[in-house]
C-alpha positions as CSV (number, residue, x, y, z in Angstrom):
1,M,-31.7,-92.3,4.8
2,T,-28.9,-91.9,7.3
3,G,-26.0,-90.7,5.3
4,V,-25.1,-88.8,2.0
5,G,-22.1,-88.4,0.0
6,A,-20.9,-86.8,-3.3
7,Y,-18.1,-86.4,-5.7
8,L,-17.5,-84.1,-8.6
9,P,-14.6,-84.3,-11.2
10,E,-11.9,-81.6,-10.8
11,K,-12.4,-80.1,-14.3
12,I,-14.9,-77.2,-14.4
13,L,-16.1,-76.4,-17.8
14,T,-17.8,-72.9,-17.9
15,N,-20.2,-71.5,-20.4
16,D,-17.6,-69.2,-21.8
17,E,-15.2,-72.2,-22.4
18,L,-18.0,-74.0,-24.4
19,S,-18.5,-70.9,-26.5
20,Q,-14.9,-71.3,-27.8
21,F,-15.8,-74.4,-29.7
22,V,-19.6,-74.5,-30.2
23,D,-22.0,-71.8,-31.3
24,T,-23.4,-70.6,-28.0
25,D,-22.7,-68.0,-25.3
26,D,-23.0,-67.7,-21.6
27,N,-26.2,-65.5,-21.8
28,W,-28.0,-67.9,-24.1
29,I,-27.4,-71.0,-21.8
30,R,-28.2,-69.0,-18.6
31,Q,-31.5,-67.8,-19.9
32,R,-32.7,-71.1,-21.2
33,T,-31.3,-73.4,-18.5
34,G,-29.9,-71.6,-15.5
35,I,-26.6,-73.4,-16.0
36,V,-23.4,-71.5,-15.6
37,S,-20.9,-74.4,-15.4
38,R,-20.6,-78.2,-15.2
39,R,-17.9,-80.8,-14.3
40,K,-16.1,-83.0,-16.8
41,A,-14.5,-86.4,-16.1
42,S,-11.0,-86.9,-17.4
43,S,-10.5,-89.5,-20.1
44,D,-9.2,-92.0,-17.5
45,E,-11.9,-91.3,-14.9
46,L,-14.6,-94.0,-14.9
47,T,-18.2,-93.9,-13.6
48,S,-17.2,-96.5,-11.0
49,D,-14.4,-94.1,-9.7
50,L,-16.9,-91.3,-9.1
51,A,-19.3,-93.8,-7.5
52,V,-16.8,-95.1,-5.1
53,K,-15.7,-91.6,-3.9
54,A,-19.4,-90.7,-3.4
55,A,-20.1,-94.0,-1.5
56,N,-17.1,-93.6,0.8
57,Q,-18.4,-90.1,1.8
58,A,-21.9,-91.4,2.4
59,L,-20.5,-94.3,4.7
60,R,-18.7,-91.8,6.7
61,S,-21.7,-89.6,6.9
62,A,-23.9,-92.5,8.2
63,G,-21.3,-93.8,10.5
64,V,-21.2,-97.3,9.1
65,T,-18.4,-99.3,7.5
66,I,-18.3,-101.3,4.3
67,T,-18.9,-104.5,6.1
68,D,-22.4,-103.3,7.2
69,I,-23.5,-102.9,3.6
70,D,-25.8,-105.8,2.4
71,C,-26.8,-104.3,-1.0
72,I,-25.4,-101.8,-3.5
73,I,-27.6,-100.3,-6.2
74,L,-26.0,-98.1,-8.8
75,A,-28.2,-95.9,-11.0
76,T,-26.3,-95.0,-14.2
77,T,-26.7,-94.6,-17.9
78,T,-23.0,-94.4,-18.4
79,P,-21.5,-97.8,-17.3
80,D,-17.9,-98.8,-17.3
81,Y,-18.6,-101.7,-19.5
82,T,-21.5,-103.3,-21.3
83,F,-21.2,-105.9,-18.6
84,P,-20.5,-106.7,-15.8
85,S,-22.8,-104.2,-13.9
86,T,-20.7,-101.2,-12.7
87,A,-22.2,-101.8,-9.3
88,T,-20.2,-105.1,-9.1
89,I,-17.0,-103.0,-9.9
90,V,-17.8,-100.6,-7.3
91,Q,-18.6,-103.5,-4.8
92,Q,-15.0,-104.8,-5.7
93,K,-13.3,-101.4,-5.3
94,L,-15.1,-100.8,-2.0
95,G,-14.2,-104.2,-0.6
96,A,-18.0,-104.9,0.0
97,E,-17.7,-108.6,0.2
98,N,-21.0,-109.0,2.1
99,A,-23.1,-107.1,-0.4
100,F,-25.0,-108.1,-3.6
101,A,-24.8,-105.4,-6.3
102,F,-26.6,-104.5,-9.5
103,D,-27.3,-101.5,-11.8
104,V,-30.6,-99.8,-12.4
105,Q,-31.0,-98.0,-15.8
106,A,-33.8,-95.3,-16.0
107,V,-31.5,-92.3,-17.2
108,C,-32.3,-89.1,-15.2
109,A,-35.0,-91.0,-13.2
110,G,-32.4,-93.7,-12.2
111,F,-31.9,-92.5,-8.6
112,V,-35.6,-92.4,-7.8
113,Y,-36.0,-95.9,-9.3
114,A,-33.0,-97.2,-7.4
115,L,-34.2,-95.9,-4.2
116,T,-37.7,-97.5,-4.8
117,V,-36.0,-100.7,-5.7
118,A,-33.8,-100.6,-2.5
119,N,-36.8,-99.9,-0.3
120,G,-38.7,-102.9,-1.7
121,L,-35.8,-105.2,-1.2
122,M,-35.1,-104.0,2.5
123,C,-38.9,-104.2,3.3
124,S,-38.8,-107.8,2.0
125,G,-35.8,-108.7,4.3
126,Q,-33.0,-108.5,1.6
127,G,-30.8,-106.6,3.9
128,K,-30.5,-104.0,6.6
129,T,-28.1,-101.4,5.2
130,A,-28.0,-100.4,1.4
131,L,-25.8,-98.1,-0.6
132,V,-27.7,-96.4,-3.4
133,I,-25.6,-94.5,-5.7
134,G,-26.3,-92.3,-8.7
135,A,-23.2,-91.9,-10.9
136,E,-22.6,-90.5,-14.4
137,T,-19.9,-89.6,-16.8
138,F,-22.6,-88.2,-19.1
139,T,-20.2,-86.0,-21.0
140,K,-18.8,-89.0,-22.7
141,L,-22.1,-89.4,-24.6
142,L,-22.2,-85.8,-26.0
143,D,-21.7,-84.5,-29.4
144,W,-19.7,-81.4,-28.7
145,K,-21.0,-79.7,-31.9
146,D,-24.6,-80.0,-30.9
147,R,-25.4,-77.0,-28.8
148,S,-28.9,-78.2,-28.0
149,T,-27.4,-81.0,-25.9
150,C,-23.7,-80.4,-25.0
151,V,-24.4,-77.4,-22.9
152,L,-26.9,-79.2,-20.7
153,F,-25.0,-82.1,-19.1
154,G,-22.2,-82.7,-16.7
155,D,-20.5,-85.4,-14.7
156,G,-20.7,-86.4,-11.0
157,A,-21.8,-88.9,-8.4
158,G,-23.9,-88.9,-5.3
159,A,-24.8,-91.7,-2.8
160,V,-27.0,-92.3,0.2
161,V,-27.1,-94.9,3.0
162,L,-30.3,-96.5,3.8
163,Q,-30.8,-98.4,7.1
164,T,-33.9,-100.3,8.3
165,D,-35.7,-98.6,11.1
166,N,-38.3,-100.3,13.5
167,S,-38.9,-97.3,15.7
168,N,-42.3,-96.5,14.0
169,K,-41.5,-92.8,14.3
170,G,-42.0,-92.0,10.7
171,F,-38.6,-91.8,9.5
172,G,-37.4,-93.1,6.2
173,I,-39.0,-93.7,2.7
174,L,-42.7,-92.8,3.1
175,A,-43.9,-93.2,-0.4
176,N,-42.7,-93.9,-4.0
177,K,-44.3,-93.8,-7.4
178,L,-42.6,-94.9,-10.7
179,Y,-43.9,-94.4,-14.3
180,S,-42.8,-94.9,-17.8
181,D,-44.0,-94.4,-21.3
182,G,-42.1,-95.8,-24.3
183,R,-44.2,-93.9,-26.8
184,Y,-42.0,-90.9,-26.1
185,R,-38.7,-92.4,-26.3
186,D,-37.7,-90.4,-29.5
187,I,-37.8,-87.1,-27.6
188,L,-34.7,-88.1,-25.5
189,Y,-32.4,-90.8,-26.4
190,V,-29.0,-91.9,-27.5
191,D,-28.6,-92.8,-31.2
192,G,-26.5,-95.9,-30.5
193,G,-26.4,-99.2,-28.8
194,V,-25.0,-102.8,-28.7
195,S,-27.9,-104.4,-30.7
196,T,-28.6,-101.4,-33.1
197,T,-25.4,-99.6,-34.2
198,G,-22.8,-101.3,-32.1
199,T,-21.6,-97.9,-31.0
200,V,-22.0,-95.9,-27.9
201,G,-23.8,-93.1,-29.8
202,H,-24.7,-89.5,-28.7
203,V,-27.5,-87.9,-26.8
204,K,-30.3,-86.5,-29.0
205,M,-33.2,-84.5,-27.6
206,K,-36.4,-82.5,-28.5
207,G,-36.1,-79.9,-25.7
208,R,-39.6,-78.3,-25.9
209,D,-41.2,-81.7,-25.9
210,V,-39.3,-82.8,-23.0
211,F,-40.1,-79.6,-21.0
212,K,-43.8,-80.0,-21.7
213,H,-43.9,-83.6,-20.5
214,A,-41.6,-82.9,-17.4
215,V,-43.8,-80.4,-15.9
216,E,-47.0,-82.3,-16.4
217,K,-45.8,-85.7,-15.4
218,L,-43.7,-84.7,-12.5
219,A,-46.5,-82.7,-10.9
220,D,-48.9,-85.6,-11.3
221,A,-46.2,-88.0,-9.8
222,M,-45.9,-85.7,-6.8
223,D,-49.6,-85.4,-6.3
224,E,-49.7,-89.4,-6.2
225,V,-46.8,-89.8,-3.5
226,L,-48.5,-87.1,-1.3
227,K,-51.8,-89.0,-1.4
228,L,-50.1,-92.3,-0.7
229,A,-48.3,-90.7,2.4
230,K,-51.5,-88.8,3.4
231,L,-49.7,-85.6,3.2
232,T,-49.8,-82.2,1.3
233,S,-47.4,-80.0,-0.2
234,S,-47.4,-77.7,2.9
235,D,-45.8,-80.6,4.8
236,I,-42.8,-80.6,2.5
237,D,-39.6,-79.1,4.1
238,W,-37.5,-79.4,1.0
239,L,-38.1,-80.1,-2.6
240,V,-35.0,-81.9,-3.9
241,P,-35.7,-82.2,-7.8
242,H,-33.8,-83.5,-10.6
243,Q,-31.4,-80.7,-11.6
244,A,-32.0,-80.6,-15.4
245,N,-33.2,-77.1,-16.1
246,I,-34.1,-74.1,-13.9
247,R,-37.3,-73.5,-15.8
248,I,-38.6,-77.1,-15.0
249,I,-37.6,-76.7,-11.3
250,N,-39.4,-73.3,-11.0
251,A,-42.4,-74.8,-12.6
252,M,-42.5,-77.7,-10.1
253,Q,-42.0,-75.2,-7.3
254,K,-44.9,-73.0,-8.4
255,K,-47.2,-76.0,-8.7
256,L,-46.4,-77.1,-5.1
257,N,-46.7,-73.6,-3.9
258,L,-43.2,-73.7,-2.4
259,P,-41.0,-70.7,-1.6
260,D,-37.2,-70.6,-2.7
261,E,-36.4,-71.2,0.9
262,K,-37.7,-74.7,0.5
263,V,-36.1,-75.7,-2.9
264,I,-32.7,-77.1,-3.3
265,K,-31.2,-75.9,-6.5
266,T,-27.7,-77.0,-7.9
267,V,-28.2,-76.9,-11.6
268,S,-26.2,-73.7,-12.1
269,A,-22.9,-75.3,-10.8
270,H,-23.6,-79.0,-11.7
271,A,-25.8,-78.9,-14.9
272,N,-27.8,-82.1,-15.6
273,T,-25.8,-85.1,-14.1
274,S,-28.7,-87.5,-15.0
275,A,-29.0,-90.1,-12.2
276,A,-26.5,-88.3,-10.0
277,S,-28.3,-85.1,-9.8
278,I,-30.7,-85.8,-6.9
279,P,-28.1,-87.4,-4.6
280,L,-25.7,-84.5,-5.4
281,A,-28.5,-82.0,-4.5
282,L,-29.2,-84.0,-1.3
283,N,-25.6,-83.9,-0.3
284,Y,-25.4,-80.2,-0.8
285,G,-28.6,-79.7,1.2
286,V,-27.2,-81.8,4.2
287,T,-23.8,-80.5,4.3
288,S,-24.9,-76.9,3.9
289,G,-27.0,-77.3,7.0
290,K,-30.3,-76.7,5.2
291,I,-31.6,-80.4,5.4
292,K,-31.7,-81.7,8.9
293,S,-32.8,-84.9,10.5
294,G,-36.6,-85.1,10.6
295,H,-37.1,-82.9,7.5
296,L,-39.5,-84.2,4.8
297,L,-37.9,-84.4,1.5
298,A,-39.8,-84.4,-1.9
299,L,-37.8,-86.1,-4.7
300,E,-38.7,-86.1,-8.4
301,A,-37.1,-86.7,-11.7
302,I,-37.9,-87.6,-15.3
303,G,-35.6,-88.9,-18.0
304,G,-35.3,-90.9,-21.2
305,G,-37.8,-93.6,-21.8
306,L,-39.8,-91.6,-20.8
307,S,-39.3,-92.8,-17.2
308,W,-40.2,-90.7,-14.2
309,G,-41.1,-90.8,-10.5
310,A,-41.3,-89.3,-7.1
311,S,-40.3,-90.2,-3.6
312,L,-41.1,-88.8,-0.1
313,V,-38.4,-89.3,2.5
314,R,-38.1,-88.3,6.1
315,Y,-34.5,-87.8,6.4
316,G,-32.2,-88.9,9.1
317,R,-33.0,-91.1,12.2
318,P,-35.0,-91.0,15.4
319,D,-32.9,-89.7,18.4
């Protein structure tokens, strides 16, 4: 993982602004979620637009050009169109003529899924340089009268560049583990779709159930990737979790016995940006100087499906 990038829409929607049109207040939201504000895409701002801006930053960060990109994988739940894939639209907008492109849909776990898929493709010889993007205009799925969901989500995009490395110095993606369980689909879902209602629908969630499953399942997933990599939580330099809720992040931090100085937290300013939340947090960690080349990063996320997973990444490249 040699480069990172991010983009957030200009519009900042604060808790106080939300309280003007939904029955909530700043204190209620902060106490339960840790969220202070979120970004909201404009009506003419597409998911692909956000993705392209994050991707261009990641390319500059990695020191590569668009002609170097062999593969574009976009994790999103809010595509521009039913088809074609938003990744192909991003490919066209970037001018990535040498790349193949496709979407991955695993909601909030989408970035971990996309990272795992990219790693598998590159290890099998399907390219030497890949763009992995998480991008969402999630606010367009919200019912703004439902305070149990509309306070939680925001829009944004993050991207990383992956490059093959034959140095055998332990950099790159060390381990991944993916899971899903459709028995719990009704605790976090959208009540619309092409073959059901013919509409986009709105987000529906049973918050307490999601919290319970998130803490248990993410802890198990992280244990598994650490075992696969033959490492322990004491080896982790940074936990870069899905930024859904400060309580879930703090519970994972406690289970891994990590101090605040080893956890990237952006949920207060970004809210839950679904598949974009981990790459947005990665970008913050790198650009703020916290995450440095050689650091071991633990990534984890859970979303609708239920779908969840974890990854261990040695960031940067050998000198």
